[in-house]
A tleap script that builds the chain and sets N, CA, C and O, in Angstrom:
source leaprc.protein.ff14SB
mol = sequence {
  NMET ALA SER GLU GLY SER SER PRO ALA THR
  GLY VAL GLY GLY GLU GLU LEU ASP ILE SER
  ASP LEU GLU ARG ALA GLU ASP TYR LEU VAL
  ASP LYS VAL LEU GLY ASN ALA LEU ASN VAL
  VAL LYS HIE LEU SER SER CYS SER ALA ASP
  ASP LYS LEU THR ALA ASP ALA ASP LEU LEU
  ALA GLY PHE GLY LYS ASP PHE LEU LYS HIE
  LEU ASP GLU ILE ARG GLY CYS VAL ALA LYS
  HIE ILE PRO GLY LEU ASN ASN TYR ILE PRO
  PHE GLU LYS THR ALA TYR GLY ALA ILE LYS
  ASP LYS GLU ILE ALA GLU GLN LYS ILE LYS
  PHE ALA ILE GLU HIE LEU LYS TYR THR SER
  GLU LEU PHE GLU LYS ALA LEU VAL ASN THR
  CASP
}
set mol.1.N position { -13.029 36.840 -55.155 }
set mol.1.CA position { -13.009 36.645 -56.597 }
set mol.1.C position { -13.998 37.602 -57.227 }
set mol.1.O position { -14.693 38.325 -56.514 }
set mol.2.N position { -14.075 37.623 -58.495 }
set mol.2.CA position { -14.935 38.560 -59.220 }
set mol.2.C position { -16.394 38.256 -58.957 }
set mol.2.O position { -16.801 37.100 -58.844 }
set mol.3.N position { -17.168 39.314 -58.862 }
set mol.3.CA position { -18.600 39.148 -58.657 }
set mol.3.C position { -19.333 39.514 -59.930 }
set mol.3.O position { -18.874 40.349 -60.709 }
set mol.4.N position { -20.457 38.893 -60.132 }
set mol.4.CA position { -21.261 39.165 -61.314 }
set mol.4.C position { -22.019 40.469 -61.129 }
set mol.4.O position { -22.437 40.795 -60.018 }
set mol.5.N position { -22.196 41.205 -62.198 }
set mol.5.CA position { -23.044 42.389 -62.176 }
set mol.5.C position { -22.498 43.537 -61.354 }
set mol.5.O position { -23.268 44.248 -60.709 }
set mol.6.N position { -21.183 43.738 -61.359 }
set mol.6.CA position { -20.633 44.835 -60.582 }
set mol.6.C position { -21.023 46.163 -61.215 }
set mol.6.O position { -21.208 46.264 -62.428 }
set mol.7.N position { -21.142 47.156 -60.385 }
set mol.7.CA position { -21.519 48.466 -60.896 }
set mol.7.C position { -20.291 49.359 -60.923 }
set mol.7.O position { -19.361 49.166 -60.139 }
set mol.8.N position { -20.284 50.339 -61.825 }
set mol.8.CA position { -19.135 51.234 -61.914 }
set mol.8.C position { -19.053 52.125 -60.694 }
set mol.8.O position { -20.075 52.521 -60.132 }
set mol.9.N position { -17.830 52.442 -60.283 }
set mol.9.CA position { -17.600 53.392 -59.199 }
set mol.9.C position { -17.374 54.755 -59.829 }
set mol.9.O position { -17.049 54.855 -61.012 }
set mol.10.N position { -17.545 55.791 -59.047 }
set mol.10.CA position { -17.331 57.135 -59.563 }
set mol.10.C position { -15.997 57.639 -59.067 }
set mol.10.O position { -15.708 57.590 -57.872 }
set mol.11.N position { -15.188 58.123 -59.985 }
set mol.11.CA position { -13.872 58.641 -59.653 }
set mol.11.C position { -13.885 60.156 -59.635 }
set mol.11.O position { -14.943 60.783 -59.588 }
set mol.12.N position { -12.707 60.729 -59.673 }
set mol.12.CA position { -12.550 62.179 -59.658 }
set mol.12.C position { -13.210 62.768 -60.894 }
set mol.12.O position { -13.050 62.236 -61.993 }
set mol.13.N position { -13.933 63.837 -60.734 }
set mol.13.CA position { -14.584 64.497 -61.854 }
set mol.13.C position { -15.838 63.786 -62.315 }
set mol.13.O position { -16.418 64.162 -63.333 }
set mol.14.N position { -16.271 62.764 -61.587 }
set mol.14.CA position { -17.504 62.069 -61.913 }
set mol.14.C position { -17.352 61.002 -62.974 }
set mol.14.O position { -18.347 60.382 -63.350 }
set mol.15.N position { -16.113 60.752 -63.490 }
set mol.15.CA position { -15.984 59.716 -64.501 }
set mol.15.C position { -16.188 58.346 -63.859 }
set mol.15.O position { -15.891 58.142 -62.682 }
set mol.16.N position { -16.695 57.426 -64.651 }
set mol.16.CA position { -16.969 56.101 -64.115 }
set mol.16.C position { -15.762 55.204 -64.294 }
set mol.16.O position { -15.166 55.139 -65.369 }
set mol.17.N position { -15.413 54.513 -63.221 }
set mol.17.CA position { -14.349 53.528 -63.260 }
set mol.17.C position { -15.028 52.167 -63.262 }
set mol.17.O position { -15.643 51.772 -62.271 }
set mol.18.N position { -14.917 51.454 -64.372 }
set mol.18.CA position { -15.608 50.180 -64.499 }
set mol.18.C position { -14.787 49.087 -63.837 }
set mol.18.O position { -13.763 48.658 -64.368 }
set mol.19.N position { -15.236 48.649 -62.697 }
set mol.19.CA position { -14.524 47.650 -61.910 }
set mol.19.C position { -14.574 46.286 -62.595 }
set mol.19.O position { -13.752 45.419 -62.297 }
set mol.20.N position { -15.516 46.083 -63.500 }
set mol.20.CA position { -15.617 44.781 -64.157 }
set mol.20.C position { -14.362 44.474 -64.972 }
set mol.20.O position { -14.000 43.306 -65.116 }
set mol.21.N position { -13.684 45.504 -65.514 }
set mol.21.CA position { -12.414 45.270 -66.219 }
set mol.21.C position { -11.383 44.667 -65.273 }
set mol.21.O position { -10.678 43.724 -65.631 }
set mol.22.N position { -11.302 45.207 -64.087 }
set mol.22.CA position { -10.349 44.689 -63.114 }
set mol.22.C position { -10.730 43.283 -62.662 }
set mol.22.O position { -9.861 42.445 -62.419 }
set mol.23.N position { -12.022 43.031 -62.551 }
set mol.23.CA position { -12.466 41.692 -62.177 }
set mol.23.C position { -12.144 40.683 -63.279 }
set mol.23.O position { -11.767 39.546 -62.994 }
set mol.24.N position { -12.293 41.104 -64.539 }
set mol.24.CA position { -11.922 40.218 -65.654 }
set mol.24.C position { -10.421 39.948 -65.643 }
set mol.24.O position { -9.990 38.830 -65.924 }
set mol.25.N position { -9.625 40.962 -65.322 }
set mol.25.CA position { -8.175 40.769 -65.231 }
set mol.25.C position { -7.836 39.788 -64.119 }
set mol.25.O position { -6.928 38.969 -64.258 }
set mol.26.N position { -8.567 39.874 -63.020 }
set mol.26.CA position { -8.355 38.945 -61.912 }
set mol.26.C position { -8.691 37.519 -62.348 }
set mol.26.O position { -7.935 36.587 -62.076 }
set mol.27.N position { -9.822 37.357 -63.022 }
set mol.27.CA position { -10.204 36.026 -63.511 }
set mol.27.C position { -9.184 35.499 -64.508 }
set mol.27.O position { -8.839 34.317 -64.487 }
set mol.28.N position { -8.705 36.372 -65.374 }
set mol.28.CA position { -7.717 35.987 -66.376 }
set mol.28.C position { -6.420 35.562 -65.693 }
set mol.28.O position { -5.772 34.598 -66.101 }
set mol.29.N position { -6.055 36.302 -64.644 }
set mol.29.CA position { -4.856 35.953 -63.884 }
set mol.29.C position { -4.964 34.546 -63.322 }
set mol.29.O position { -4.043 33.740 -63.458 }
set mol.30.N position { -6.081 34.260 -62.697 }
set mol.30.CA position { -6.280 32.938 -62.112 }
set mol.30.C position { -6.314 31.869 -63.196 }
set mol.30.O position { -5.686 30.818 -63.066 }
set mol.31.N position { -7.048 32.145 -64.258 }
set mol.31.CA position { -7.241 31.144 -65.303 }
set mol.31.C position { -5.971 30.874 -66.097 }
set mol.31.O position { -5.550 29.723 -66.215 }
set mol.32.N position { -5.360 31.909 -66.639 }
set mol.32.CA position { -4.239 31.730 -67.570 }
set mol.32.C position { -2.890 31.623 -66.870 }
set mol.32.O position { -2.137 30.678 -67.104 }
set mol.33.N position { -2.591 32.579 -66.025 }
set mol.33.CA position { -1.259 32.629 -65.434 }
set mol.33.C position { -1.051 31.478 -64.460 }
set mol.33.O position { -0.041 30.777 -64.525 }
set mol.34.N position { -2.003 31.287 -63.560 }
set mol.34.CA position { -1.842 30.177 -62.619 }
set mol.34.C position { -1.992 28.832 -63.317 }
set mol.34.O position { -1.365 27.850 -62.919 }
set mol.35.N position { -2.825 28.787 -64.362 }
set mol.35.CA position { -2.929 27.563 -65.166 }
set mol.35.C position { -1.620 27.245 -65.857 }
set mol.35.O position { -1.219 26.084 -65.946 }
set mol.36.N position { -0.948 28.290 -66.352 }
set mol.36.CA position { 0.354 28.117 -66.984 }
set mol.36.C position { 1.377 27.605 -65.974 }
set mol.36.O position { 2.161 26.706 -66.279 }
set mol.37.N position { 1.368 28.174 -64.786 }
set mol.37.CA position { 2.283 27.730 -63.739 }
set mol.37.C position { 1.998 26.278 -63.368 }
set mol.37.O position { 2.925 25.510 -63.110 }
set mol.38.N position { 0.736 25.901 -63.340 }
set mol.38.CA position { 0.366 24.519 -63.051 }
set mol.38.C position { 0.905 23.574 -64.121 }
set mol.38.O position { 1.365 22.480 -63.797 }
set mol.39.N position { 0.856 23.979 -65.392 }
set mol.39.CA position { 1.397 23.155 -66.473 }
set mol.39.C position { 2.892 22.925 -66.301 }
set mol.39.O position { 3.382 21.823 -66.545 }
set mol.40.N position { 3.619 23.955 -65.884 }
set mol.40.CA position { 5.057 23.815 -65.656 }
set mol.40.C position { 5.306 22.823 -64.530 }
set mol.40.O position { 6.157 21.941 -64.645 }
set mol.41.N position { 4.553 22.973 -63.434 }
set mol.41.CA position { 4.729 22.063 -62.301 }
set mol.41.C position { 4.398 20.629 -62.701 }
set mol.41.O position { 5.109 19.698 -62.324 }
set mol.42.N position { 3.316 20.447 -63.467 }
set mol.42.CA position { 2.952 19.090 -63.924 }
set mol.42.C position { 4.055 18.505 -64.804 }
set mol.42.O position { 4.414 17.336 -64.666 }
set mol.43.N position { 4.587 19.325 -65.707 }
set mol.43.CA position { 5.642 18.847 -66.596 }
set mol.43.C position { 6.876 18.436 -65.798 }
set mol.43.O position { 7.457 17.375 -66.027 }
set mol.44.N position { 7.265 19.297 -64.859 }
set mol.44.CA position { 8.457 18.985 -64.077 }
set mol.44.C position { 8.232 17.792 -63.153 }
set mol.44.O position { 9.155 17.016 -62.906 }
set mol.45.N position { 7.009 17.642 -62.642 }
set mol.45.CA position { 6.749 16.508 -61.753 }
set mol.45.C position { 6.698 15.192 -62.517 }
set mol.45.O position { 6.905 14.130 -61.929 }
set mol.46.N position { 6.426 15.244 -63.808 }
set mol.46.CA position { 6.393 14.008 -64.606 }
set mol.46.C position { 7.795 13.561 -65.019 }
set mol.46.O position { 7.987 12.424 -65.452 }
set mol.47.N position { 8.766 14.455 -64.885 }
set mol.47.CA position { 10.144 14.115 -65.239 }
set mol.47.C position { 10.817 13.392 -64.079 }
set mol.47.O position { 10.492 13.627 -62.916 }
set mol.48.N position { 11.757 12.509 -64.407 }
set mol.48.CA position { 12.533 11.844 -63.363 }
set mol.48.C position { 13.501 12.857 -62.762 }
set mol.48.O position { 13.664 13.952 -63.302 }
set mol.49.N position { 14.136 12.509 -61.664 }
set mol.49.CA position { 15.038 13.426 -60.971 }
set mol.49.C position { 16.161 13.881 -61.880 }
set mol.49.O position { 16.533 15.054 -61.850 }
set mol.50.N position { 16.716 12.983 -62.690 }
set mol.50.CA position { 17.797 13.361 -63.596 }
set mol.50.C position { 17.285 14.247 -64.727 }
set mol.50.O position { 17.978 15.162 -65.171 }
set mol.51.N position { 16.054 13.967 -65.196 }
set mol.51.CA position { 15.491 14.747 -66.299 }
set mol.51.C position { 15.141 16.170 -65.885 }
set mol.51.O position { 15.125 17.075 -66.719 }
set mol.52.N position { 14.860 16.372 -64.594 }
set mol.52.CA position { 14.501 17.716 -64.141 }
set mol.52.C position { 15.638 18.694 -64.387 }
set mol.52.O position { 15.404 19.871 -64.662 }
set mol.53.N position { 16.867 18.206 -64.287 }
set mol.53.CA position { 18.013 19.068 -64.526 }
set mol.53.C position { 18.151 19.402 -66.007 }
set mol.53.O position { 18.625 20.480 -66.364 }
set mol.54.N position { 17.739 18.479 -66.860 }
set mol.54.CA position { 17.859 18.687 -68.306 }
set mol.54.C position { 16.477 18.665 -68.953 }
set mol.54.O position { 16.306 18.127 -70.046 }
set mol.55.N position { 15.491 19.253 -68.272 }
set mol.55.CA position { 14.118 19.255 -68.786 }
set mol.55.C position { 14.082 19.933 -70.139 }
set mol.55.O position { 14.943 20.755 -70.455 }
set mol.56.N position { 13.102 19.595 -70.923 }
set mol.56.CA position { 12.964 20.121 -72.278 }
set mol.56.C position { 12.995 21.649 -72.244 }
set mol.56.O position { 12.013 22.290 -71.870 }
set mol.57.N position { 14.115 22.216 -72.632 }
set mol.57.CA position { 14.315 23.661 -72.563 }
set mol.57.C position { 13.319 24.404 -73.445 }
set mol.57.O position { 12.816 25.458 -73.057 }
set mol.58.N position { 13.031 23.871 -74.619 }
set mol.58.CA position { 12.093 24.541 -75.520 }
set mol.58.C position { 10.690 24.592 -74.923 }
set mol.58.O position { 10.002 25.609 -75.008 }
set mol.59.N position { 10.274 23.470 -74.313 }
set mol.59.CA position { 8.945 23.429 -73.710 }
set mol.59.C position { 8.847 24.419 -72.547 }
set mol.59.O position { 7.874 25.165 -72.434 }
set mol.60.N position { 9.861 24.415 -71.690 }
set mol.60.CA position { 9.855 25.346 -70.553 }
set mol.60.C position { 9.947 26.799 -71.030 }
set mol.60.O position { 9.336 27.688 -70.438 }
set mol.61.N position { 10.710 27.036 -72.098 }
set mol.61.CA position { 10.795 28.389 -72.651 }
set mol.61.C position { 9.432 28.810 -73.194 }
set mol.61.O position { 9.036 29.967 -73.050 }
set mol.62.N position { 8.719 27.881 -73.813 }
set mol.62.CA position { 7.365 28.175 -74.304 }
set mol.62.C position { 6.425 28.520 -73.164 }
set mol.62.O position { 5.631 29.456 -73.262 }
set mol.63.N position { 6.522 27.745 -72.063 }
set mol.63.CA position { 5.705 28.057 -70.883 }
set mol.63.C position { 6.055 29.454 -70.365 }
set mol.63.O position { 5.170 30.221 -69.984 }
set mol.64.N position { 7.341 29.776 -70.355 }
set mol.64.CA position { 7.778 31.088 -69.879 }
set mol.64.C position { 7.268 32.215 -70.763 }
set mol.64.O position { 6.834 33.253 -70.265 }
set mol.65.N position { 7.320 32.008 -72.089 }
set mol.65.CA position { 6.820 33.037 -73.013 }
set mol.65.C position { 5.317 33.246 -72.842 }
set mol.65.O position { 4.837 34.380 -72.843 }
set mol.66.N position { 4.571 32.135 -72.693 }
set mol.66.CA position { 3.128 32.252 -72.458 }
set mol.66.C position { 2.851 33.002 -71.164 }
set mol.66.O position { 1.975 33.864 -71.096 }
set mol.67.N position { 3.626 32.649 -70.135 }
set mol.67.CA position { 3.460 33.285 -68.833 }
set mol.67.C position { 3.676 34.797 -68.949 }
set mol.67.O position { 2.874 35.577 -68.435 }
set mol.68.N position { 4.751 35.214 -69.617 }
set mol.68.CA position { 5.036 36.641 -69.775 }
set mol.68.C position { 3.988 37.326 -70.645 }
set mol.68.O position { 3.634 38.478 -70.393 }
set mol.69.N position { 3.485 36.626 -71.672 }
set mol.69.CA position { 2.444 37.203 -72.530 }
set mol.69.C position { 1.179 37.467 -71.723 }
set mol.69.O position { 0.560 38.523 -71.848 }
set mol.70.N position { 0.799 36.492 -70.888 }
set mol.70.CA position { -0.401 36.668 -70.061 }
set mol.70.C position { -0.214 37.799 -69.053 }
set mol.70.O position { -1.128 38.594 -68.835 }
set mol.71.N position { 0.956 37.873 -68.443 }
set mol.71.CA position { 1.209 38.965 -67.498 }
set mol.71.C position { 1.160 40.320 -68.197 }
set mol.71.O position { 0.661 41.290 -67.625 }
set mol.72.N position { 1.669 40.400 -69.419 }
set mol.72.CA position { 1.640 41.655 -70.162 }
set mol.72.C position { 0.206 42.060 -70.507 }
set mol.72.O position { -0.136 43.241 -70.453 }
set mol.73.N position { -0.636 41.081 -70.861 }
set mol.73.CA position { -2.047 41.379 -71.151 }
set mol.73.C position { -2.748 41.901 -69.899 }
set mol.73.O position { -3.542 42.839 -69.976 }
set mol.74.N position { -2.458 41.303 -68.761 }
set mol.74.CA position { -3.060 41.755 -67.503 }
set mol.74.C position { -2.554 43.158 -67.161 }
set mol.74.O position { -3.329 44.013 -66.733 }
set mol.75.N position { -1.255 43.390 -67.352 }
set mol.75.CA position { -0.689 44.709 -67.086 }
set mol.75.C position { -1.370 45.761 -67.949 }
set mol.75.O position { -1.672 46.856 -67.476 }
set mol.76.N position { -1.613 45.428 -69.226 }
set mol.76.CA position { -2.284 46.364 -70.117 }
set mol.76.C position { -3.681 46.708 -69.645 }
set mol.76.O position { -4.105 47.861 -69.728 }
set mol.77.N position { -4.396 45.713 -69.151 }
set mol.77.CA position { -5.764 45.946 -68.659 }
set mol.77.C position { -5.747 46.804 -67.394 }
set mol.77.O position { -6.540 47.734 -67.254 }
set mol.78.N position { -4.841 46.483 -66.484 }
set mol.78.CA position { -4.796 47.187 -65.203 }
set mol.78.C position { -4.199 48.583 -65.360 }
set mol.78.O position { -4.590 49.506 -64.646 }
set mol.79.N position { -3.252 48.744 -66.292 }
set mol.79.CA position { -2.556 50.027 -66.443 }
set mol.79.C position { -3.502 51.171 -66.773 }
set mol.79.O position { -3.283 52.299 -66.333 }
set mol.80.N position { -4.558 50.895 -67.546 }
set mol.80.CA position { -5.468 51.984 -67.894 }
set mol.80.C position { -6.290 52.461 -66.707 }
set mol.80.O position { -6.908 53.524 -66.771 }
set mol.81.N position { -6.307 51.684 -65.614 }
set mol.81.CA position { -7.057 52.087 -64.418 }
set mol.81.C position { -6.174 52.768 -63.375 }
set mol.81.O position { -6.684 53.356 -62.422 }
set mol.82.N position { -4.868 52.695 -63.546 }
set mol.82.CA position { -3.957 53.265 -62.549 }
set mol.82.C position { -4.153 54.767 -62.370 }
set mol.82.O position { -4.173 55.224 -61.228 }
set mol.83.N position { -4.301 55.571 -63.444 }
set mol.83.CA position { -4.525 57.009 -63.208 }
set mol.83.C position { -5.768 57.277 -62.363 }
set mol.83.O position { -5.757 58.167 -61.512 }
set mol.84.N position { -6.827 56.524 -62.588 }
set mol.84.CA position { -8.037 56.714 -61.793 }
set mol.84.C position { -7.831 56.343 -60.342 }
set mol.84.O position { -8.406 56.963 -59.448 }
set mol.85.N position { -7.010 55.329 -60.104 }
set mol.85.CA position { -6.742 54.930 -58.724 }
set mol.85.C position { -5.819 55.930 -58.045 }
set mol.85.O position { -5.963 56.195 -56.851 }
set mol.86.N position { -4.874 56.487 -58.791 }
set mol.86.CA position { -3.972 57.498 -58.225 }
set mol.86.C position { -4.714 58.790 -57.914 }
set mol.86.O position { -4.373 59.481 -56.954 }
set mol.87.N position { -5.726 59.128 -58.713 }
set mol.87.CA position { -6.465 60.376 -58.542 }
set mol.87.C position { -7.669 60.236 -57.629 }
set mol.87.O position { -8.392 61.206 -57.404 }
set mol.88.N position { -7.891 59.048 -57.102 }
set mol.88.CA position { -9.053 58.815 -56.251 }
set mol.88.C position { -8.962 59.685 -55.005 }
set mol.88.O position { -7.924 59.742 -54.347 }
set mol.89.N position { -10.054 60.356 -54.693 }
set mol.89.CA position { -10.120 61.191 -53.492 }
set mol.89.C position { -11.240 60.643 -52.604 }
set mol.89.O position { -12.401 60.634 -53.012 }
set mol.90.N position { -10.902 60.187 -51.402 }
set mol.90.CA position { -11.961 59.708 -50.504 }
set mol.90.C position { -12.959 60.832 -50.216 }
set mol.90.O position { -12.604 62.011 -50.234 }
set mol.91.N position { -14.202 60.455 -49.953 }
set mol.91.CA position { -15.265 61.437 -49.720 }
set mol.91.C position { -14.876 62.423 -48.630 }
set mol.91.O position { -15.183 63.611 -48.730 }
set mol.92.N position { -14.200 61.939 -47.582 }
set mol.92.CA position { -13.865 62.816 -46.457 }
set mol.92.C position { -12.934 63.946 -46.881 }
set mol.92.O position { -12.906 64.996 -46.238 }
set mol.93.N position { -12.170 63.746 -47.957 }
set mol.93.CA position { -11.205 64.760 -48.375 }
set mol.93.C position { -11.709 65.596 -49.548 }
set mol.93.O position { -10.961 66.418 -50.077 }
set mol.94.N position { -12.935 65.408 -49.955 }
set mol.94.CA position { -13.475 66.203 -51.053 }
set mol.94.C position { -13.999 67.531 -50.516 }
set mol.94.O position { -14.123 67.720 -49.306 }
set mol.95.N position { -14.296 68.427 -51.414 }
set mol.95.CA position { -14.839 69.738 -51.041 }
set mol.95.C position { -16.364 69.698 -50.991 }
set mol.95.O position { -16.993 70.734 -50.776 }
set mol.96.N position { -16.964 68.545 -51.181 }
set mol.96.CA position { -18.422 68.431 -51.242 }
set mol.96.C position { -19.080 69.009 -49.996 }
set mol.96.O position { -20.029 69.785 -50.109 }
set mol.97.N position { -18.600 68.653 -48.823 }
set mol.97.CA position { -19.192 69.149 -47.579 }
set mol.97.C position { -19.090 70.650 -47.457 }
set mol.97.O position { -20.049 71.311 -47.057 }
set mol.98.N position { -17.935 71.196 -47.799 }
set mol.98.CA position { -17.737 72.648 -47.726 }
set mol.98.C position { -18.635 73.369 -48.729 }
set mol.98.O position { -19.179 74.431 -48.428 }
set mol.99.N position { -18.787 72.798 -49.906 }
set mol.99.CA position { -19.652 73.408 -50.929 }
set mol.99.C position { -21.098 73.419 -50.451 }
set mol.99.O position { -21.791 74.428 -50.584 }
set mol.100.N position { -21.553 72.308 -49.898 }
set mol.100.CA position { -22.934 72.245 -49.392 }
set mol.100.C position { -23.129 73.203 -48.221 }
set mol.100.O position { -24.167 73.857 -48.123 }
set mol.101.N position { -22.131 73.292 -47.323 }
set mol.101.CA position { -22.221 74.238 -46.206 }
set mol.101.C position { -22.335 75.675 -46.718 }
set mol.101.O position { -23.102 76.470 -46.176 }
set mol.102.N position { -21.569 76.006 -47.761 }
set mol.102.CA position { -21.625 77.344 -48.359 }
set mol.102.C position { -23.011 77.599 -48.936 }
set mol.102.O position { -23.579 78.671 -48.731 }
set mol.103.N position { -23.564 76.621 -49.660 }
set mol.103.CA position { -24.895 76.786 -50.252 }
set mol.103.C position { -25.957 76.990 -49.171 }
set mol.103.O position { -26.852 77.820 -49.335 }
set mol.104.N position { -25.868 76.251 -48.081 }
set mol.104.CA position { -26.829 76.393 -46.980 }
set mol.104.C position { -26.690 77.772 -46.338 }
set mol.104.O position { -27.690 78.421 -46.030 }
set mol.105.N position { -25.443 78.219 -46.135 }
set mol.105.CA position { -25.219 79.548 -45.549 }
set mol.105.C position { -25.774 80.643 -46.455 }
set mol.105.O position { -26.360 81.612 -45.972 }
set mol.106.N position { -25.592 80.494 -47.769 }
set mol.106.CA position { -26.140 81.478 -48.707 }
set mol.106.C position { -27.665 81.509 -48.627 }
set mol.106.O position { -28.263 82.585 -48.657 }
set mol.107.N position { -28.297 80.346 -48.527 }
set mol.107.CA position { -29.755 80.295 -48.412 }
set mol.107.C position { -30.231 80.951 -47.113 }
set mol.107.O position { -31.251 81.640 -47.096 }
set mol.108.N position { -29.486 80.731 -46.028 }
set mol.108.CA position { -29.839 81.365 -44.749 }
set mol.108.C position { -29.732 82.883 -44.852 }
set mol.108.O position { -30.584 83.608 -44.338 }
set mol.109.N position { -28.683 83.360 -45.516 }
set mol.109.CA position { -28.501 84.813 -45.682 }
set mol.109.C position { -29.640 85.382 -46.521 }
set mol.109.O position { -30.193 86.427 -46.178 }
set mol.110.N position { -29.998 84.715 -47.611 }
set mol.110.CA position { -31.113 85.178 -48.449 }
set mol.110.C position { -32.401 85.232 -47.638 }
set mol.110.O position { -33.167 86.190 -47.744 }
set mol.111.N position { -32.639 84.205 -46.830 }
set mol.111.CA position { -33.839 84.185 -45.990 }
set mol.111.C position { -33.817 85.338 -45.004 }
set mol.111.O position { -34.832 86.005 -44.804 }
set mol.112.N position { -32.655 85.582 -44.381 }
set mol.112.CA position { -32.551 86.676 -43.407 }
set mol.112.C position { -32.777 88.026 -44.089 }
set mol.112.O position { -33.449 88.894 -43.531 }
set mol.113.N position { -32.228 88.208 -45.275 }
set mol.113.CA position { -32.419 89.463 -46.016 }
set mol.113.C position { -33.899 89.672 -46.333 }
set mol.113.O position { -34.427 90.766 -46.132 }
set mol.114.N position { -34.569 88.634 -46.824 }
set mol.114.CA position { -36.000 88.740 -47.137 }
set mol.114.C position { -36.807 89.048 -45.876 }
set mol.114.O position { -37.734 89.857 -45.899 }
set mol.115.N position { -36.442 88.392 -44.780 }
set mol.115.CA position { -37.164 88.634 -43.523 }
set mol.115.C position { -36.934 90.071 -43.042 }
set mol.115.O position { -37.865 90.722 -42.567 }
set mol.116.N position { -35.705 90.563 -43.162 }
set mol.116.CA position { -35.432 91.947 -42.749 }
set mol.116.C position { -36.163 92.947 -43.649 }
set mol.116.O position { -36.663 93.964 -43.167 }
set mol.117.N position { -36.227 92.662 -44.960 }
set mol.117.CA position { -36.980 93.546 -45.864 }
set mol.117.C position { -38.444 93.576 -45.461 }
set mol.117.O position { -39.051 94.645 -45.397 }
set mol.118.N position { -39.009 92.418 -45.192 }
set mol.118.CA position { -40.423 92.339 -44.798 }
set mol.118.C position { -40.653 93.089 -43.489 }
set mol.118.O position { -41.633 93.823 -43.360 }
set mol.119.N position { -39.754 92.910 -42.515 }
set mol.119.CA position { -39.871 93.603 -41.230 }
set mol.119.C position { -39.740 95.108 -41.428 }
set mol.119.O position { -40.473 95.880 -40.809 }
set mol.120.N position { -38.814 95.533 -42.285 }
set mol.120.CA position { -38.634 96.954 -42.576 }
set mol.120.C position { -39.901 97.539 -43.194 }
set mol.120.O position { -40.313 98.642 -42.836 }
set mol.121.N position { -40.527 96.799 -44.128 }
set mol.121.CA position { -41.771 97.266 -44.745 }
set mol.121.C position { -42.878 97.400 -43.698 }
set mol.121.O position { -43.650 98.358 -43.725 }
set mol.122.N position { -42.953 96.436 -42.776 }
set mol.122.CA position { -43.965 96.522 -41.709 }
set mol.122.C position { -43.758 97.761 -40.848 }
set mol.122.O position { -44.721 98.448 -40.509 }
set mol.123.N position { -42.501 98.054 -40.489 }
set mol.123.CA position { -42.217 99.248 -39.699 }
set mol.123.C position { -42.585 100.531 -40.447 }
set mol.123.O position { -43.151 101.463 -39.876 }
set mol.124.N position { -42.249 100.554 -41.744 }
set mol.124.CA position { -42.561 101.747 -42.550 }
set mol.124.C position { -44.073 101.946 -42.617 }
set mol.124.O position { -44.551 103.074 -42.494 }
set mol.125.N position { -44.833 100.864 -42.811 }
set mol.125.CA position { -46.288 100.963 -42.848 }
set mol.125.C position { -46.825 101.413 -41.516 }
set mol.125.O position { -47.763 102.207 -41.448 }
set mol.126.N position { -46.226 100.901 -40.447 }
set mol.126.CA position { -46.682 101.286 -39.101 }
set mol.126.C position { -46.398 102.762 -38.854 }
set mol.126.O position { -47.217 103.451 -38.247 }
set mol.127.N position { -45.249 103.260 -39.316 }
set mol.127.CA position { -44.909 104.678 -39.151 }
set mol.127.C position { -45.830 105.558 -39.998 }
set mol.127.O position { -46.230 106.630 -39.544 }
set mol.128.N position { -46.170 105.140 -41.198 }
set mol.128.CA position { -47.051 105.910 -42.069 }
set mol.128.C position { -48.435 105.969 -41.445 }
set mol.128.O position { -49.069 107.024 -41.480 }
set mol.129.N position { -48.913 104.906 -40.892 }
set mol.129.CA position { -50.241 104.853 -40.302 }
set mol.129.C position { -50.326 105.683 -39.012 }
set mol.129.O position { -51.407 106.167 -38.675 }
set mol.130.N position { -49.250 105.854 -38.307 }
set mol.130.CA position { -49.278 106.624 -37.066 }
set mol.130.C position { -49.152 108.115 -37.323 }
set mol.130.O position { -49.419 108.916 -36.428 }
set mol.131.N position { -48.761 108.496 -38.497 }
set mol.131.CA position { -48.615 109.938 -38.799 }
set mol.131.C position { -49.911 110.579 -39.084 }
set mol.131.O position { -49.960 111.779 -39.354 }
savepdb mol mol.pdb
quit
């Protein structure tokens, strides 16, 4: 079930996906939709066997309309998160590791170049001093 104080997750491009919206939709689903279904079951269970066949059509239609309204509200809440879920890239499939490896290799090359320049200067000084 929903947890209190959830923190946003990071999606593609660094945008935050607020999981609390989805948790609220889950709570709403349990509260409204399942509560609505419970009302239908209670109504039908209170009817006699003959009445179940001819149960109050208007009342059941009202329960059905409420049920569809609640499902539509949940769909609206969840639908805005679908693009973020479709675009989600697991860490293993991101370019982050390759980018960091490139940066480390560039730093190693810079260090090697500086070291070679320093070594070259030492040789030049040594050659000048021996002349």
